[in-house]
DRENDO-1510 file (C-alpha; in Angstrom, 1 decimal, always signed):
<recs>
REC; n; res; u; v; w
REC; 1; MET; +33.5; +58.4; +159.2 .
REC; 2; LEU; +31.7; +60.9; +161.4 .
REC; 3; ASP; +28.1; +60.0; +162.3 .
REC; 4; LYS; +26.2; +62.9; +160.6 .
REC; 5; LYS; +22.8; +61.8; +161.9 .
REC; 6; ILE; +23.9; +62.1; +165.5 .
REC; 7; ILE; +25.5; +65.5; +164.8 .
REC; 8; LEU; +22.4; +66.8; +163.1 .
REC; 9; SER; +20.3; +65.5; +166.1 .
REC; 10; ALA; +22.5; +67.5; +168.5 .
REC; 11; PHE; +22.3; +70.6; +166.4 .
REC; 12; GLY; +18.5; +70.3; +166.1 .
REC; 13; LEU; +18.2; +70.1; +169.9 .
REC; 14; ALA; +20.4; +73.1; +170.4 .
REC; 15; LEU; +18.3; +75.1; +167.9 .
REC; 16; ILE; +15.1; +74.1; +169.5 .
REC; 17; PHE; +16.5; +75.1; +172.9 .
REC; 18; GLU; +17.6; +78.5; +171.4 .
REC; 19; SER; +14.2; +79.1; +169.8 .
REC; 20; LEU; +12.5; +78.8; +173.2 .
REC; 21; PHE; +14.5; +81.7; +174.5 .
REC; 22; MET; +13.6; +83.7; +171.4 .
REC; 23; LEU; +9.9; +82.9; +172.2 .
REC; 24; LEU; +10.5; +84.3; +175.8 .
REC; 25; CYS; +11.8; +87.5; +174.2 .
REC; 26; VAL; +8.6; +87.7; +172.1 .
REC; 27; GLY; +6.7; +87.8; +175.5 .
REC; 28; VAL; +9.0; +90.6; +176.7 .
REC; 29; SER; +8.3; +92.6; +173.5 .
REC; 30; MET; +4.5; +92.1; +173.9 .
REC; 31; ILE; +4.7; +93.4; +177.5 .
REC; 32; TYR; +6.3; +96.6; +176.3 .
REC; 33; GLY; +4.2; +96.8; +173.1 .
REC; 34; GLU; +7.1; +97.4; +170.8 .
REC; 35; ALA; +7.7; +96.7; +167.1 .
REC; 36; ASP; +10.4; +94.0; +167.5 .
REC; 37; ARG; +7.7; +91.4; +168.2 .
REC; 38; ASN; +7.3; +90.3; +164.6 .
REC; 39; ALA; +11.1; +90.0; +164.1 .
REC; 40; LEU; +11.5; +87.9; +167.2 .
REC; 41; LEU; +8.5; +85.7; +166.3 .
REC; 42; ILE; +9.8; +85.1; +162.8 .
REC; 43; SER; +13.3; +84.3; +164.2 .
REC; 44; PHE; +11.7; +81.8; +166.6 .
REC; 45; ALA; +9.7; +80.1; +163.8 .
REC; 46; ILE; +12.8; +79.8; +161.5 .
REC; 47; THR; +15.0; +78.5; +164.3 .
REC; 48; PHE; +12.4; +76.1; +165.8 .
REC; 49; ILE; +11.4; +74.6; +162.4 .
REC; 50; THR; +15.1; +74.2; +161.4 .
REC; 51; GLY; +15.8; +72.5; +164.7 .
REC; 52; MET; +12.9; +70.2; +164.3 .
REC; 53; LEU; +13.9; +69.3; +160.8 .
REC; 54; CYS; +17.4; +68.4; +162.0 .
REC; 55; TRP; +16.2; +66.5; +165.1 .
REC; 56; LEU; +13.0; +64.6; +164.2 .
REC; 57; PRO; +14.5; +62.4; +161.4 .
REC; 58; ASN; +17.5; +61.5; +163.6 .
REC; 59; ARG; +16.0; +61.5; +167.1 .
REC; 60; LYS; +16.1; +57.7; +167.5 .
REC; 61; HIS; +19.6; +57.2; +166.0 .
REC; 62; LYS; +22.1; +56.3; +168.7 .
REC; 63; ARG; +25.7; +55.1; +168.8 .
REC; 64; GLU; +28.4; +54.6; +171.3 .
REC; 65; ASN; +31.9; +56.1; +171.3 .
REC; 66; LEU; +31.1; +59.5; +170.1 .
REC; 67; LYS; +34.2; +61.3; +171.1 .
REC; 68; ARG; +35.0; +62.8; +167.7 .
REC; 69; GLU; +31.4; +63.8; +167.1 .
REC; 70; SER; +31.5; +65.5; +170.5 .
REC; 71; PHE; +34.3; +67.8; +169.4 .
REC; 72; VAL; +32.5; +68.7; +166.2 .
REC; 73; VAL; +29.3; +69.4; +168.1 .
REC; 74; VAL; +31.0; +71.5; +170.8 .
REC; 75; THR; +32.7; +73.8; +168.3 .
REC; 76; LEU; +30.1; +74.1; +165.5 .
REC; 77; VAL; +27.0; +74.4; +167.8 .
REC; 78; TRP; +28.4; +77.8; +168.9 .
REC; 79; VAL; +28.7; +78.9; +165.2 .
REC; 80; ILE; +25.3; +77.6; +164.3 .
REC; 81; MET; +23.5; +79.1; +167.3 .
REC; 82; SER; +25.2; +82.4; +166.5 .
REC; 83; ILE; +24.1; +82.3; +162.9 .
REC; 84; PHE; +20.4; +81.8; +163.9 .
REC; 85; GLY; +20.9; +84.1; +166.9 .
REC; 86; SER; +21.7; +86.9; +164.5 .
REC; 87; LEU; +18.2; +86.7; +163.0 .
REC; 88; PRO; +16.5; +89.0; +165.6 .
REC; 89; TYR; +19.1; +91.7; +165.0 .
REC; 90; VAL; +18.8; +91.5; +161.2 .
REC; 91; LEU; +15.0; +91.1; +160.9 .
REC; 92; SER; +14.4; +94.0; +163.4 .
REC; 93; HIS; +17.0; +96.2; +161.6 .
REC; 94; SER; +18.6; +96.7; +165.0 .
REC; 95; ILE; +22.0; +95.9; +163.3 .
REC; 96; GLY; +22.5; +96.9; +159.7 .
REC; 97; ASN; +24.3; +93.8; +158.2 .
REC; 98; PHE; +24.9; +90.1; +158.9 .
REC; 99; THR; +28.6; +90.4; +159.8 .
REC; 100; ASP; +27.8; +92.9; +162.6 .
REC; 101; ALA; +24.8; +90.9; +163.7 .
REC; 102; PHE; +26.9; +87.7; +163.9 .
REC; 103; PHE; +29.7; +89.5; +165.7 .
REC; 104; GLU; +27.2; +90.8; +168.3 .
REC; 105; THR; +25.7; +87.3; +168.7 .
REC; 106; ILE; +28.9; +85.3; +169.0 .
REC; 107; SER; +30.2; +87.9; +171.4 .
REC; 108; GLY; +27.1; +87.3; +173.5 .
REC; 109; PHE; +27.3; +83.5; +173.4 .
REC; 110; THR; +31.0; +83.4; +174.2 .
REC; 111; THR; +30.3; +86.0; +176.9 .
REC; 112; THR; +32.9; +88.4; +175.4 .
REC; 113; GLY; +30.6; +91.4; +175.6 .
REC; 114; ALA; +32.3; +93.2; +172.6 .
REC; 115; SER; +29.6; +95.3; +170.8 .
REC; 116; VAL; +29.0; +97.1; +167.6 .
REC; 117; ILE; +25.8; +98.9; +168.7 .
REC; 118; THR; +26.3; +102.6; +169.2 .
REC; 119; ASN; +23.0; +103.5; +170.8 .
REC; 120; ILE; +22.0; +100.6; +173.1 .
REC; 121; GLU; +19.3; +102.6; +174.8 .
REC; 122; ALA; +17.4; +103.0; +171.5 .
REC; 123; LEU; +16.9; +99.3; +171.1 .
REC; 124; PRO; +13.5; +97.8; +171.9 .
REC; 125; HIS; +13.2; +95.7; +175.0 .
REC; 126; GLY; +12.7; +92.4; +173.2 .
REC; 127; ILE; +16.0; +92.8; +171.4 .
REC; 128; LEU; +17.8; +94.0; +174.5 .
REC; 129; PHE; +16.5; +91.0; +176.4 .
REC; 130; TRP; +17.7; +88.6; +173.6 .
REC; 131; ARG; +21.1; +90.3; +173.7 .
REC; 132; SER; +21.4; +89.6; +177.4 .
REC; 133; ILE; +19.9; +86.1; +177.0 .
REC; 134; THR; +22.9; +85.1; +174.8 .
REC; 135; HIS; +25.0; +85.7; +177.9 .
REC; 136; LEU; +22.7; +83.6; +180.0 .
REC; 137; ILE; +22.9; +80.7; +177.6 .
REC; 138; GLY; +26.7; +81.0; +177.0 .
REC; 139; GLY; +27.7; +81.7; +180.6 .
REC; 140; MET; +27.7; +78.1; +181.8 .
REC; 141; GLY; +28.3; +76.7; +178.4 .
REC; 142; ILE; +25.7; +75.6; +175.8 .
REC; 143; ILE; +27.0; +72.1; +176.1 .
REC; 144; VAL; +27.1; +72.0; +179.9 .
REC; 145; LEU; +23.5; +72.9; +179.9 .
REC; 146; ALA; +22.4; +70.5; +177.2 .
REC; 147; VAL; +24.5; +67.7; +178.7 .
REC; 148; ALA; +21.7; +66.8; +181.0 .
REC; 149; VAL; +19.5; +66.1; +177.9 .
REC; 150; LEU; +21.8; +64.9; +175.2 .
REC; 151; PRO; +22.7; +61.6; +176.8 .
REC; 152; TYR; +19.2; +60.4; +176.2 .
REC; 153; PHE; +19.8; +60.8; +172.5 .
REC; 154; GLY; +23.1; +58.9; +172.2 .
REC; 155; PHE; +25.8; +61.3; +173.5 .
REC; 156; GLY; +28.0; +60.5; +176.4 .
REC; 157; GLY; +27.7; +63.5; +178.7 .
REC; 158; MET; +31.2; +63.3; +180.0 .
REC; 159; GLN; +32.6; +63.4; +176.5 .
REC; 160; LEU; +30.9; +66.7; +175.8 .
REC; 161; TYR; +31.7; +68.1; +179.2 .
REC; 162; SER; +35.4; +67.3; +178.8 .
REC; 163; ALA; +35.5; +68.6; +175.3 .
REC; 164; GLU; +34.1; +72.0; +176.1 .
REC; 165; ALA; +35.9; +72.4; +179.5 .
REC; 166; ALA; +39.2; +71.4; +178.0 .
REC; 167; GLY; +41.1; +72.9; +180.9 .
REC; 168; VAL; +43.3; +71.4; +183.6 .
REC; 169; THR; +40.6; +69.8; +185.6 .
REC; 170; ASN; +37.1; +68.4; +185.0 .
REC; 171; GLU; +36.2; +67.7; +188.6 .
REC; 172; LYS; +32.7; +66.3; +188.9 .
REC; 173; LEU; +30.5; +67.0; +191.9 .
REC; 174; HIS; +28.5; +63.8; +191.4 .
REC; 175; PRO; +29.3; +60.4; +189.8 .
REC; 176; LYS; +26.8; +61.2; +187.0 .
REC; 177; ILE; +27.7; +64.2; +184.8 .
REC; 178; THR; +24.0; +65.1; +184.4 .
REC; 179; ARG; +23.8; +65.7; +188.2 .
REC; 180; THR; +26.9; +67.8; +188.0 .
REC; 181; ALA; +25.5; +69.9; +185.3 .
REC; 182; LYS; +22.2; +70.4; +187.2 .
REC; 183; SER; +24.1; +71.4; +190.4 .
REC; 184; LEU; +26.2; +74.0; +188.5 .
REC; 185; TRP; +23.2; +75.4; +186.9 .
REC; 186; ALA; +21.3; +75.6; +190.2 .
REC; 187; ILE; +24.2; +77.7; +191.6 .
REC; 188; TYR; +24.2; +79.8; +188.4 .
REC; 189; VAL; +20.5; +80.6; +188.7 .
REC; 190; VAL; +20.7; +81.3; +192.4 .
REC; 191; LEU; +23.4; +83.8; +191.9 .
REC; 192; ILE; +21.5; +85.5; +189.1 .
REC; 193; GLY; +18.4; +85.7; +191.4 .
REC; 194; LEU; +20.3; +87.1; +194.3 .
REC; 195; GLU; +22.0; +89.8; +192.2 .
REC; 196; THR; +18.7; +90.8; +190.6 .
REC; 197; ILE; +17.2; +91.3; +194.1 .
REC; 198; PHE; +20.2; +93.4; +195.4 .
REC; 199; LEU; +20.1; +95.5; +192.2 .
REC; 200; MET; +16.4; +96.2; +192.6 .
REC; 201; ILE; +17.0; +97.2; +196.2 .
REC; 202; GLY; +19.3; +99.9; +194.7 .
REC; 203; ASP; +16.3; +101.2; +192.6 .
REC; 204; MET; +17.3; +99.5; +189.4 .
REC; 205; PRO; +14.2; +98.4; +187.4 .
REC; 206; LEU; +13.5; +94.7; +187.2 .
REC; 207; PHE; +14.3; +94.5; +183.4 .
REC; 208; ASP; +17.6; +96.2; +183.8 .
REC; 209; ALA; +18.4; +94.2; +186.9 .
REC; 210; LEU; +17.8; +90.9; +185.1 .
REC; 211; CYS; +19.9; +92.0; +182.1 .
REC; 212; HIS; +22.8; +93.1; +184.2 .
REC; 213; SER; +22.6; +90.0; +186.3 .
REC; 214; PHE; +22.8; +87.8; +183.2 .
REC; 215; GLY; +25.8; +89.8; +182.1 .
REC; 216; THR; +27.5; +89.7; +185.5 .
REC; 217; ILE; +27.1; +86.0; +186.5 .
REC; 218; ALA; +27.9; +84.9; +182.9 .
REC; 219; SER; +31.0; +87.2; +182.9 .
REC; 220; GLY; +29.6; +88.8; +179.8 .
REC; 221; GLY; +29.3; +92.5; +180.2 .
REC; 222; PHE; +26.4; +93.5; +177.9 .
REC; 223; SER; +24.6; +96.4; +179.6 .
REC; 224; THR; +21.3; +98.1; +178.8 .
REC; 225; LYS; +22.9; +101.5; +179.0 .
REC; 226; ASN; +25.3; +103.3; +176.6 .
REC; 227; ASP; +27.7; +104.1; +179.4 .
REC; 228; SER; +27.6; +100.6; +180.9 .
REC; 229; LEU; +27.5; +101.1; +184.7 .
REC; 230; ALA; +29.1; +104.5; +184.9 .
REC; 231; SER; +26.0; +106.5; +185.6 .
REC; 232; TYR; +24.7; +104.1; +188.3 .
REC; 233; SER; +25.0; +104.7; +192.0 .
REC; 234; PRO; +28.0; +103.6; +194.0 .
REC; 235; TYR; +25.8; +101.0; +195.7 .
REC; 236; ILE; +25.0; +99.4; +192.3 .
REC; 237; GLN; +28.6; +99.4; +191.3 .
REC; 238; TYR; +29.6; +97.7; +194.6 .
REC; 239; VAL; +26.9; +95.0; +194.2 .
REC; 240; VAL; +28.0; +94.3; +190.7 .
REC; 241; THR; +31.7; +94.1; +191.8 .
REC; 242; VAL; +30.8; +91.5; +194.5 .
REC; 243; PHE; +28.9; +89.3; +192.0 .
REC; 244; MET; +31.6; +89.7; +189.4 .
REC; 245; LEU; +34.0; +88.2; +192.0 .
REC; 246; PHE; +31.5; +85.4; +192.7 .
REC; 247; ALA; +31.3; +84.7; +188.9 .
REC; 248; GLY; +35.1; +84.4; +188.8 .
REC; 249; THR; +35.1; +81.8; +191.5 .
REC; 250; ASN; +35.1; +78.0; +190.9 .
REC; 251; PHE; +31.4; +77.1; +191.1 .
REC; 252; ALA; +32.3; +73.8; +192.6 .
REC; 253; LEU; +33.5; +75.7; +195.7 .
REC; 254; PHE; +30.0; +77.2; +196.1 .
REC; 255; TYR; +28.6; +73.7; +196.1 .
REC; 256; PHE; +31.0; +72.6; +198.8 .
REC; 257; LEU; +30.1; +75.7; +200.8 .
REC; 258; GLY; +26.5; +74.8; +200.6 .
REC; 259; LYS; +27.4; +71.3; +202.0 .
REC; 260; GLY; +29.2; +73.0; +204.9 .
REC; 261; GLN; +32.6; +72.0; +203.6 .
REC; 262; TRP; +34.3; +75.4; +204.3 .
REC; 263; LYS; +37.8; +74.0; +204.4 .
REC; 264; LYS; +37.7; +73.2; +200.7 .
REC; 265; PHE; +37.1; +76.9; +200.0 .
REC; 266; VAL; +39.5; +78.5; +202.4 .
REC; 267; THR; +42.4; +76.1; +201.6 .
REC; 268; ASN; +42.0; +76.3; +197.8 .
REC; 269; ALA; +45.3; +77.6; +196.4 .
REC; 270; GLU; +43.7; +79.2; +193.3 .
REC; 271; ILE; +41.2; +81.2; +195.4 .
REC; 272; LYS; +44.1; +82.7; +197.4 .
REC; 273; VAL; +45.9; +83.8; +194.3 .
REC; 274; TYR; +42.6; +85.1; +192.7 .
REC; 275; PHE; +41.8; +87.4; +195.6 .
REC; 276; GLY; +45.4; +88.2; +196.2 .
REC; 277; LEU; +45.8; +89.4; +192.6 .
REC; 278; ILE; +42.6; +91.5; +192.7 .
REC; 279; VAL; +43.5; +93.2; +196.0 .
REC; 280; THR; +47.1; +93.9; +194.9 .
REC; 281; ALA; +46.2; +95.3; +191.5 .
REC; 282; SER; +43.3; +97.3; +193.0 .
REC; 283; PHE; +45.5; +98.8; +195.7 .
REC; 284; ILE; +48.1; +99.9; +193.2 .
REC; 285; ILE; +45.5; +101.5; +190.9 .
REC; 286; ALA; +43.6; +103.1; +193.7 .
REC; 287; CYS; +46.7; +104.7; +195.2 .
REC; 288; THR; +47.8; +106.0; +191.9 .
REC; 289; LEU; +44.3; +107.5; +191.1 .
REC; 290; TYR; +44.2; +109.1; +194.5 .
REC; 291; VAL; +47.7; +110.6; +194.3 .
REC; 292; LEU; +48.1; +111.5; +190.7 .
REC; 293; ASN; +44.5; +112.3; +189.7 .
REC; 294; ASP; +43.5; +113.9; +192.9 .
REC; 295; ALA; +40.4; +111.7; +193.0 .
REC; 296; PRO; +38.4; +111.2; +196.2 .
REC; 297; LEU; +39.6; +108.2; +198.2 .
REC; 298; GLU; +36.3; +106.3; +198.1 .
REC; 299; SER; +35.9; +106.9; +194.4 .
REC; 300; SER; +39.5; +105.8; +193.7 .
REC; 301; ILE; +39.0; +102.5; +195.7 .
REC; 302; ARG; +35.6; +101.8; +194.1 .
REC; 303; THR; +36.8; +102.5; +190.5 .
REC; 304; ALA; +40.0; +100.5; +191.0 .
REC; 305; ILE; +38.4; +97.4; +192.4 .
REC; 306; PHE; +35.5; +97.5; +189.9 .
REC; 307; GLN; +37.7; +97.7; +186.9 .
REC; 308; VAL; +40.2; +95.2; +188.1 .
REC; 309; SER; +37.4; +92.7; +189.0 .
REC; 310; SER; +35.8; +93.4; +185.6 .
REC; 311; ILE; +39.0; +92.7; +183.7 .
REC; 312; VAL; +40.2; +89.7; +185.7 .
REC; 313; THR; +36.8; +88.0; +185.6 .
REC; 314; SER; +36.5; +88.9; +181.9 .
REC; 315; THR; +33.1; +90.5; +182.6 .
REC; 316; GLY; +33.9; +93.8; +180.8 .
REC; 317; PHE; +31.6; +96.3; +182.5 .
REC; 318; VAL; +33.1; +99.7; +182.8 .
REC; 319; THR; +32.6; +102.8; +185.0 .
REC; 320; THR; +35.4; +104.9; +183.6 .
REC; 321; ASP; +37.7; +105.3; +180.6 .
REC; 322; TYR; +40.8; +103.6; +181.8 .
REC; 323; THR; +42.7; +104.5; +178.6 .
REC; 324; LEU; +43.0; +108.1; +180.1 .
REC; 325; TRP; +44.8; +106.8; +183.2 .
REC; 326; HIS; +48.6; +106.9; +183.6 .
REC; 327; PRO; +50.4; +104.8; +181.0 .
REC; 328; TYR; +51.7; +102.3; +183.6 .
REC; 329; LEU; +48.1; +101.7; +184.9 .
REC; 330; ILE; +47.0; +101.0; +181.3 .
REC; 331; LEU; +49.8; +98.5; +181.1 .
REC; 332; ILE; +48.5; +96.8; +184.3 .
REC; 333; ILE; +45.0; +96.6; +182.8 .
REC; 334; PHE; +46.5; +95.2; +179.6 .
REC; 335; LEU; +48.4; +92.5; +181.5 .
REC; 336; LEU; +45.3; +91.6; +183.6 .
REC; 337; MET; +43.6; +90.7; +180.3 .
REC; 338; PHE; +45.8; +87.6; +180.2 .
REC; 339; SER; +45.2; +86.5; +183.7 .
REC; 340; GLY; +41.7; +85.0; +183.8 .
REC; 341; ALA; +40.0; +84.0; +187.0 .
REC; 342; CYS; +39.4; +80.5; +188.5 .
REC; 343; VAL; +39.0; +77.2; +186.7 .
REC; 344; GLY; +35.4; +76.1; +186.9 .
REC; 345; SER; +34.0; +79.6; +186.8 .
REC; 346; THR; +32.0; +81.3; +184.0 .
REC; 347; THR; +35.0; +83.5; +183.1 .
REC; 348; GLY; +37.2; +83.3; +180.0 .
REC; 349; GLY; +40.9; +83.8; +179.6 .
REC; 350; ILE; +43.9; +81.7; +180.5 .
REC; 351; LYS; +42.8; +81.0; +184.1 .
REC; 352; LEU; +45.0; +81.5; +187.1 .
REC; 353; PHE; +45.5; +77.8; +187.7 .
REC; 354; ARG; +47.6; +77.6; +184.5 .
REC; 355; HIS; +49.7; +80.6; +185.5 .
REC; 356; MET; +50.3; +78.9; +188.9 .
REC; 357; ILE; +51.5; +75.7; +187.2 .
REC; 358; LEU; +53.7; +77.6; +184.9 .
REC; 359; LEU; +55.4; +79.6; +187.7 .
REC; 360; LYS; +55.7; +76.5; +189.9 .
REC; 361; ASN; +57.3; +74.6; +187.1 .
REC; 362; ILE; +59.8; +77.4; +186.5 .
REC; 363; SER; +60.7; +77.4; +190.2 .
REC; 364; ILE; +61.2; +73.6; +190.1 .
REC; 365; GLU; +63.5; +73.9; +187.0 .
REC; 366; PHE; +65.7; +76.3; +189.0 .
REC; 367; LYS; +65.9; +73.7; +191.8 .
REC; 368; ARG; +66.7; +70.9; +189.4 .
REC; 369; MET; +69.6; +72.9; +188.0 .
REC; 370; THR; +71.3; +72.8; +191.4 .
REC; 371; HIS; +70.0; +69.4; +192.4 .
REC; 372; PRO; +70.0; +67.4; +189.1 .
REC; 373; SER; +69.2; +64.0; +190.7 .
REC; 374; ALA; +66.4; +65.3; +192.9 .
REC; 375; ILE; +62.8; +64.2; +192.3 .
REC; 376; ILE; +60.7; +67.3; +193.0 .
REC; 377; PRO; +56.9; +66.9; +192.5 .
REC; 378; LEU; +54.9; +69.8; +191.3 .
REC; 379; LYS; +52.2; +70.7; +193.8 .
REC; 380; ILE; +49.4; +73.3; +193.9 .
REC; 381; GLY; +48.4; +73.5; +197.5 .
REC; 382; GLN; +48.3; +69.9; +198.7 .
REC; 383; LYS; +47.5; +68.5; +195.2 .
REC; 384; ALA; +50.2; +66.9; +193.1 .
REC; 385; ILE; +50.0; +67.8; +189.5 .
REC; 386; SER; +50.8; +65.1; +187.0 .
REC; 387; THR; +53.4; +65.5; +184.3 .
REC; 388; GLU; +50.7; +65.1; +181.6 .
REC; 389; VAL; +48.7; +68.1; +183.0 .
REC; 390; VAL; +51.9; +70.2; +183.1 .
REC; 391; TYR; +52.7; +69.4; +179.5 .
REC; 392; LYS; +49.1; +70.3; +178.5 .
REC; 393; VAL; +49.3; +73.6; +180.4 .
REC; 394; LEU; +52.6; +74.5; +178.8 .
REC; 395; ALA; +51.3; +73.6; +175.3 .
REC; 396; PHE; +48.2; +75.7; +175.9 .
REC; 397; LEU; +50.1; +78.7; +177.1 .
REC; 398; ALA; +52.5; +78.5; +174.1 .
REC; 399; LEU; +49.6; +78.1; +171.7 .
REC; 400; TYR; +47.7; +81.0; +173.3 .
REC; 401; VAL; +50.6; +83.3; +172.8 .
REC; 402; ILE; +51.2; +82.2; +169.2 .
REC; 403; ILE; +47.5; +82.6; +168.3 .
REC; 404; TYR; +47.4; +86.0; +170.0 .
REC; 405; ALA; +50.4; +87.2; +168.0 .
REC; 406; ILE; +48.9; +85.9; +164.8 .
REC; 407; GLY; +45.6; +87.5; +165.6 .
REC; 408; THR; +47.2; +90.8; +166.3 .
REC; 409; LEU; +49.2; +90.8; +163.1 .
REC; 410; CYS; +46.1; +89.9; +161.1 .
REC; 411; LEU; +44.2; +92.8; +162.6 .
REC; 412; THR; +47.0; +95.2; +161.7 .
REC; 413; PHE; +46.9; +93.8; +158.1 .
REC; 414; VAL; +43.2; +94.7; +157.8 .
REC; 415; GLY; +43.8; +98.3; +158.8 .
REC; 416; MET; +43.8; +98.6; +162.6 .
REC; 417; ASP; +46.6; +100.4; +164.5 .
REC; 418; ILE; +48.9; +98.3; +166.6 .
REC; 419; GLN; +47.5; +99.4; +170.0 .
REC; 420; SER; +43.9; +98.8; +169.0 .
REC; 421; ALA; +44.8; +95.5; +167.3 .
REC; 422; ALA; +46.7; +94.3; +170.4 .
REC; 423; GLY; +43.9; +95.3; +172.7 .
REC; 424; ALA; +41.2; +93.8; +170.4 .
REC; 425; ALA; +42.9; +90.4; +170.1 .
REC; 426; ALA; +43.6; +90.3; +173.9 .
REC; 427; THR; +40.1; +91.1; +174.9 .
REC; 428; SER; +38.5; +88.8; +172.3 .
REC; 429; MET; +40.6; +85.8; +173.3 .
REC; 430; GLY; +40.1; +86.5; +177.0 .
REC; 431; GLY; +36.4; +87.1; +176.6 .
REC; 432; ILE; +36.6; +90.5; +178.2 .
REC; 433; GLY; +34.9; +93.0; +175.9 .
REC; 434; PRO; +36.5; +96.5; +176.0 .
REC; 435; GLY; +40.1; +96.7; +174.8 .
REC; 436; LEU; +42.5; +99.6; +174.0 .
REC; 437; GLY; +42.7; +102.3; +171.5 .
REC; 438; SER; +39.8; +102.5; +169.1 .
REC; 439; VAL; +38.0; +99.6; +170.9 .
REC; 440; GLY; +38.5; +101.0; +174.4 .
REC; 441; PRO; +35.9; +101.2; +177.1 .
REC; 442; VAL; +34.1; +104.3; +175.8 .
REC; 443; ASN; +34.1; +103.1; +172.2 .
REC; 444; ASN; +33.0; +99.9; +170.5 .
REC; 445; PHE; +33.9; +97.6; +167.7 .
REC; 446; LEU; +31.7; +99.1; +164.9 .
REC; 447; SER; +34.7; +100.8; +163.3 .
REC; 448; VAL; +36.6; +97.5; +163.0 .
REC; 449; PRO; +36.8; +96.4; +159.3 .
REC; 450; LEU; +34.4; +93.6; +158.3 .
REC; 451; LEU; +37.2; +91.1; +157.9 .
REC; 452; GLY; +38.6; +92.2; +161.2 .
REC; 453; LYS; +35.2; +91.3; +162.9 .
REC; 454; TRP; +35.4; +87.8; +161.4 .
REC; 455; ILE; +39.0; +87.4; +162.7 .
REC; 456; LEU; +37.8; +88.6; +166.2 .
REC; 457; SER; +34.9; +86.2; +166.0 .
REC; 458; VAL; +37.3; +83.3; +165.5 .
REC; 459; LEU; +39.4; +84.5; +168.4 .
REC; 460; MET; +36.3; +84.7; +170.6 .
REC; 461; LEU; +35.4; +81.1; +169.8 .
REC; 462; LEU; +39.0; +79.9; +170.3 .
REC; 463; GLY; +39.3; +81.6; +173.6 .
REC; 464; ARG; +35.9; +80.4; +174.9 .
REC; 465; LEU; +36.5; +76.8; +173.9 .
REC; 466; GLU; +40.1; +76.8; +175.2 .
REC; 467; LEU; +41.8; +76.5; +171.8 .
REC; 468; PHE; +42.3; +72.7; +171.5 .
REC; 469; SER; +38.6; +71.8; +171.2 .
REC; 470; VAL; +38.5; +74.0; +168.1 .
REC; 471; LEU; +41.9; +73.5; +166.6 .
REC; 472; ILE; +41.7; +69.7; +166.7 .
REC; 473; LEU; +39.1; +69.9; +163.9 .
REC; 474; PHE; +42.0; +71.2; +161.7 .
REC; 475; SER; +44.2; +68.3; +162.5 .
REC; 476; PRO; +44.6; +65.7; +159.7 .
REC; 477; ASN; +44.8; +62.9; +162.3 .
REC; 478; PHE; +41.4; +63.8; +163.5 .
REC; 479; TRP; +39.8; +63.2; +160.2 .
REC; 480; ARG; +42.0; +60.1; +159.4 .
REC; 481; HIS; +40.8; +58.4; +162.6 .
REC; 482; LYS; +38.5; +55.4; +162.0 .
</recs>
């Protein structure tokens, strides 16, 4: 049986933590003297009291071997925090119904950046700040943040870290997972601070600079403007591009850089593929825009590298309507939605490391056909990849394609055209934001049928938690385990 007390204790801590950020937004609302203060204050009270009711009666309850409970917490804490995170939108009447409010909130926490709000600039500052705060919290992972606290209440930190980061590597920077979490968050906060400063140098107000920095470093994409970053200066767009590239980099590499271990960065195989992909795709798009659209050279280069970086890193900021480009450029953008950036970054999607393992494995299979008795190890850079990891990656990729196909079909069944459905499913699973068709970069998700929004919400959660951490809850063996 699952230990319900320890699960409630974890949920309570998560809600208390969430409520404190709501209280911060109350302060923002008071600074600007706007009417959303009461809605945020009530949301804080409801969330905080519920969290205390869950945590206080169970705070002293501890138990070892909480692996199954960890999977339940990792998945459901996102749902529960999204339910309570919807309160500011509903109570302030910023969003008209609970479905849309939940969609906006889980899109924020999963750093997808898909929105149903048509007039963002009309929102009061407190609500806008809360919208961006959901990116801040979700960027490094709710559990990765809480992992420095939860072990004191009975949870094993590594269990939670492994469950949420169910990728191909869980490399720790320190022997203790709490120190790893703190180191990653220190890097996260430093990058946000640096981007905020550089944006303010470009005459962006502090409030907008903070919100855009939250969205950039979290690879989220919520903006305070209706046209995202299209109306901002080239300087601002270049700054955001650079920090999007930072956000797509394995944060552990920044730690090693800070320790003076440059070799680990420059010899990292995934980094080489990451920047190689962005440069190649940007070059192709820039050349096409310059030749076919007769656009200025600098503008073509800036637009290309911005949009490619935004899609590959799953950030989702836009400066142009890429659905008006040549069809083969649209196809490139669509394919990039399935690339992802580096393992250990804040980005969503498949991650390049998995693609590298897949391609390497295919290459080895060709060699084995001509040399059946040869033992050929699979290596990425100088690192040998175990057979177990290869199997996990292949299973993940197969499952990703299957769920994507099912999600696309379900969206067509609820009334979306095939282009919009395909784009919406891809962008939701990849945590990107803008898609194709009716959910393209100059539109939003308001027109998606209500049932379609719930389908997309599930796809966002599946993509953010890397499929297995969620789907294991639907396995009969999981519940039969004693």
